[in-house]
C-alpha positions in Angstrom: 0.0 0.0 0.0 2.7 2.4 0.7 4.3 2.0 -2.8 1.1 2.9 -4.4 0.7 5.9 -2.1 4.0 7.3 -3.1 3.2 6.9 -6.7 -0.2 8.7 -6.1 1.5 11.5 -4.4 4.0 11.9 -7.1 1.3 12.0 -9.7 -0.5 14.8 -7.9 2.3 17.2 -8.6 4.6 16.8 -5.8 8.3 17.0 -6.5 9.7 13.5 -7.0 11.8 12.4 -4.2 15.6 13.1 -4.7 17.4 10.1 -5.6 21.1 9.6 -5.0 23.4 8.9 -8.0 26.4 6.8 -7.9 29.3 8.3 -10.1 30.4 6.2 -12.8 34.2 5.7 -13.1 35.8 5.9 -16.6 36.7 2.6 -18.0 40.4 1.5 -17.6 42.3 -0.6 -20.1 42.6 -4.1 -19.1 45.7 -4.8 -17.1 48.6 -5.9 -19.1 50.8 -8.7 -18.0 54.4 -7.8 -17.3 56.7 -8.8 -20.2 58.3 -12.1 -19.8 61.8 -12.1 -18.6 64.4 -11.8 -21.4 62.0 -10.3 -24.1 64.0 -7.0 -24.4 67.2 -8.9 -24.6 65.9 -11.0 -27.4 64.6 -7.9 -29.3 68.0 -6.2 -29.0 69.8 -9.3 -30.2 67.4 -9.6 -33.1 67.9 -6.0 -34.2 71.6 -6.4 -34.2 72.2 -9.8 -35.5 69.2 -10.8 -37.6 70.0 -10.5 -41.3 73.6 -9.5 -40.6 74.7 -9.7 -44.2 71.9 -7.4 -45.5 72.6 -4.9 -42.7 76.4 -4.9 -43.4 75.7 -4.3 -47.1 73.5 -1.4 -46.3 76.2 0.1 -44.2 78.8 -0.3 -46.9 76.5 1.4 -49.5 75.9 4.2 -47.1 79.5 4.8 -46.4 80.3 4.6 -50.2 77.7 7.1 -51.0 79.0 9.4 -48.3 82.6 9.1 -49.5 81.6 9.7 -53.1 79.7 12.8 -52.2 82.3 14.3 -49.9 85.5 13.3 -51.9 84.3 14.8 -55.2 84.9 18.3 -53.8 87.8 20.4 -55.1 90.9 20.4 -52.9 94.5 21.6 -53.2 97.9 20.0 -52.8 101.5 21.1 -53.2 104.0 19.4 -55.6 107.5 19.9 -56.9 108.2 20.2 -60.6 111.7 20.1 -62.1 113.1 22.8 -64.4 115.3 22.2 -67.5 117.0 24.8 -69.8 117.5 25.2 -73.5 120.6 27.5 -73.8 122.1 29.4 -76.8 125.2 27.8 -78.5 127.3 31.0 -78.2 126.5 31.9 -74.6 126.9 30.4 -71.2 124.4 30.7 -68.4 126.4 32.1 -65.4 123.6 32.8 -63.0 122.5 30.2 -60.4 120.2 27.5 -61.9 116.8 26.9 -60.4 116.3 23.1 -60.4 112.7 22.9 -59.3 109.6 25.0 -58.3 106.8 24.4 -55.9 103.3 24.5 -57.4 99.9 24.4 -55.8 97.4 22.2 -57.7 93.6 22.2 -57.4 91.1 19.6 -58.5 88.7 16.7 -57.4 90.2 14.8 -54.5 89.8 11.5 -56.5 92.2 12.9 -59.1 94.6 14.4 -56.7 94.9 11.2 -54.8 96.2 9.5 -58.0 98.5 12.4 -58.8 102.3 11.5 -58.8 104.7 14.5 -59.2 107.4 12.2 -60.6 105.2 11.7 -63.7 105.1 15.4 -64.5 107.4 16.6 -67.3 110.1 19.1 -66.3 109.4 22.8 -67.0 111.4 23.5 -70.2 112.8 27.1 -70.3 113.7 28.0 -73.8 116.5 30.6 -73.3 118.0 30.4 -76.8 116.8 33.9 -77.6 116.5 35.3 -74.1 118.4 38.2 -72.8 119.8 38.5 -69.2 116.9 39.4 -66.8 113.9 37.6 -65.2 112.1 34.8 -67.0 108.4 34.3 -65.9 107.1 30.7 -65.3 103.5 30.5 -66.4 101.0 27.7 -65.6 100.8 26.6 -69.3 104.5 25.4 -69.0 103.3 22.8 -66.6 101.6 19.8 -68.2 99.1 18.2 -65.7 96.6 15.3 -66.0 93.2 16.4 -67.0 90.9 17.9 -64.3 93.9 19.5 -62.4 94.9 23.1 -62.6 97.8 25.2 -61.2 96.7 27.9 -58.7 100.3 29.1 -57.7 103.9 28.8 -58.6 106.9 29.5 -56.3 109.1 31.1 -57.3 107.3 32.6 -60.2 110.4 34.1 -62.0 113.9 32.8 -62.7 116.8 35.4 -63.0 119.2 34.5 -65.8 122.5 36.0 -66.9 124.8 35.1 -69.8 128.4 35.4 -70.7 130.1 34.7 -74.1 131.3 31.2 -74.6 135.0 30.7 -75.5 137.5 27.9 -76.0 141.0 27.6 -74.4 143.9 25.1 -74.4 145.0 24.2 -70.9 147.5 22.0 -69.3 146.5 18.5 -67.9 147.8 17.9 -64.4 147.6 14.5 -62.8 146.2 14.5 -59.2 148.0 11.9 -57.2 148.0 10.4 -53.7 149.7 7.7 -51.6 153.4 6.7 -51.3 155.3 4.0 -53.2 156.9 1.0 -51.4 159.7 1.8 -49.0 162.9 2.4 -50.9 161.1 3.6 -54.1 160.1 7.0 -55.4 157.9 8.4 -58.3 160.3 10.2 -60.5 157.9 11.2 -63.3 154.2 11.6 -63.8 153.4 12.3 -67.5 149.7 12.8 -68.7 149.1 12.0 -72.4 147.8 14.2 -73.9 149.7 16.9 -71.9 147.1 19.6 -72.9 143.4 19.6 -73.6 140.9 22.0 -75.0 138.0 23.3 -72.8 135.2 25.7 -73.3 133.1 27.8 -71.0 132.2 31.3 -70.0 134.9 33.9 -70.9 135.1 35.2 -67.3 135.4 31.7 -65.9 138.1 30.5 -68.3 140.2 33.6 -67.7 141.2 32.1 -64.3 141.7 28.5 -65.6 145.2 27.5 -66.7 145.1 23.8 -66.1 142.6 21.0 -65.3 143.3 18.0 -63.0 142.6 14.4 -63.5 140.9 12.0 -61.2 143.1 10.9 -58.3 145.7 8.4 -59.0 147.2 6.3 -56.1 150.9 5.5 -55.8 150.4 3.5 -52.7 152.6 0.4 -52.4 154.1 0.8 -55.9 157.6 -0.6 -56.7 157.6 -0.4 -60.5 156.5 1.9 -63.3 153.0 1.6 -64.6 150.3 3.3 -66.8 147.0 4.6 -65.4 143.9 5.4 -67.4 141.7 8.2 -66.0 139.9 11.3 -67.1 140.1 15.0 -66.4 137.6 16.7 -64.1 137.1 20.3 -65.2 135.9 23.0 -62.8 132.2 23.9 -62.5 131.0 25.8 -65.6 133.8 24.4 -67.8 133.3 21.6 -70.3 136.0 19.5 -72.1 135.8 19.5 -75.9 136.0 15.9 -77.0 136.9 12.9 -74.8 138.0 13.6 -71.2 140.0 10.4 -71.1 143.8 10.7 -70.6 146.6 8.2 -70.0 149.1 8.8 -67.2 152.6 7.3 -67.4 154.0 6.9 -63.9 157.8 6.2 -63.6 158.8 4.5 -60.3 162.6 4.2 -59.5 164.6 3.2 -56.5 165.2 6.1 -54.2 168.7 7.5 -54.2 170.0 8.9 -50.9 173.1 10.2 -49.3 173.6 9.1 -45.7 176.4 10.3 -43.3 177.7 7.9 -40.7 179.7 9.8 -38.2 182.2 8.4 -35.8 183.1 5.0 -37.3 186.1 3.3 -35.6 189.1 2.7 -37.9 190.4 -0.9 -37.9 194.1 -1.8 -38.6 194.9 -4.8 -40.8 197.8 -6.2 -42.8 197.8 -5.7 -46.5 196.7 -9.2 -47.0 193.6 -8.6 -44.8 194.9 -10.6 -41.9 194.2 -9.2 -38.5 196.7 -7.1 -36.5 197.0 -6.9 -32.8 195.1 -3.6 -32.2 196.9 -3.0 -28.9 200.2 -2.6 -30.7 199.0 0.3 -32.9 197.5 3.7 -32.3 195.4 5.3 -35.1 195.1 9.1 -35.2 192.2 10.0 -35.6 190.7 6.8 -34.3 187.3 7.5 -35.7 186.2 9.0 -39.0 183.0 10.1 -40.8 181.7 8.1 -43.7 179.2 9.2 -46.3 177.4 6.7 -48.4 175.6 7.4 -51.6 173.2 4.9 -53.5 169.8 3.4 -53.3 168.0 3.7 -50.1 167.7 -0.1 -49.5 171.4 -0.7 -50.4 172.6 2.1 -48.0 170.4 0.8 -45.2 171.9 -2.6 -45.7 175.5 -1.4 -45.9 175.3 0.7 -42.7 175.5 -2.5 -40.6 178.3 -4.2 -42.6 180.9 -1.6 -43.5 184.1 -0.6 -41.6 186.9 1.8 -42.4 190.3 0.0 -42.5 193.9 1.2 -42.4 196.1 -1.4 -44.1 199.7 -1.8 -43.2 202.2 -2.8 -45.9 204.8 -3.9 -43.3 203.7 -4.3 -39.8 207.0 -5.2 -38.2 209.2 -2.2 -38.8 207.8 -0.2 -36.0 207.7 3.1 -37.7 204.8 5.5 -37.7 203.1 6.0 -41.1 200.2 7.6 -42.8 197.8 5.2 -44.4 195.0 5.7 -46.9 191.7 4.3 -45.6 189.6 1.8 -47.5 186.2 0.5 -46.8 185.5 -3.2 -46.1 182.0 -4.7 -46.6 180.9 -2.1 -49.1 178.3 -3.6 -51.5 178.6 -2.8 -55.2 176.8 0.3 -56.5 177.4 2.3 -53.2 179.5 5.5 -53.4 181.5 6.2 -50.4 183.5 9.2 -49.0 185.7 9.0 -45.9 186.7 12.1 -43.9 189.6 12.3 -43.3 190.8 10.0 -46.1 194.2 9.2 -44.4 195.1 8.4 -40.8 198.4 8.2 -39.0 199.3 4.7 -37.6 201.9 4.7 -34.9 203.3 1.8 -32.9 202.0 1.7 -29.4 205.3 2.1 -27.7 206.0 5.3 -29.7 202.4 6.6 -29.3 202.2 10.2 -28.0 200.7 10.6 -24.6 197.0 11.2 -24.6 195.9 14.8 -24.2 
């Protein structure tokens, strides 16, 4: 009955009873289960190592494209280029020669990497009609591979100076060194030809009277010989014709004079037999001997010679003057005795010593 009453009352205009509303919460996504252990590790491993060949190929292609794009830009390098000269026949270049220049080259890096300065032709300076002064080196004188260009040259100019070319006949002098074997000496050195014709700048040849050969050694020589060599002219001087010469070297035994002072005089009989030295007094008792001959013979004779006073009669007991002779003297040796005569006195008649 009460439910009907409330409905009747509501229908009669009374405000419906306030009803309480329960707030509705927004719907949440269903809970997600936590990832299984090791899933992230397997994902990283797969990203790195799955299809390794394809990934490596992609990396190589990317690097190649990067290098092609970046290495095609123009760059610059420095290189050295040699210089050669074409000179007039009647003149001589007396200024200092420039052997090379430094050039800066510009071009694609791919071409510059393959560039080799040793393959570049030398810069040819044609001076056959040039006058003394500065000669300009221009980029068109340098022949480079296609795609490269010269941006700078250092030095840019070469100073040249000329002198008149002349000829002159000069003496040939053999340049020697060393020493012959002991007892020998070089007595003559004769180049053949004795003179030779040279040519060069007039100012240079004015101070040249002879040219020397390459060095010839006498070391250890004991006989004459012939050496083949060539002349070496000074800088800026050229030999007309062949520079070869033949040098005749004469080696002889060395002749010397040696003085032997204070040799004791021996007394002997005329037949060479010995005499009792105590029975005779020789005045002077010592003499000086000078030997002349080859060095080896004189050195050998020094130990074997002796000055001798020979007595014709050793029993008469009288003082006498005797010519000295030399025992043990080898043939070919000249000798001089000073004094040449000595006084031989029996010991009993010998004057008292001073």
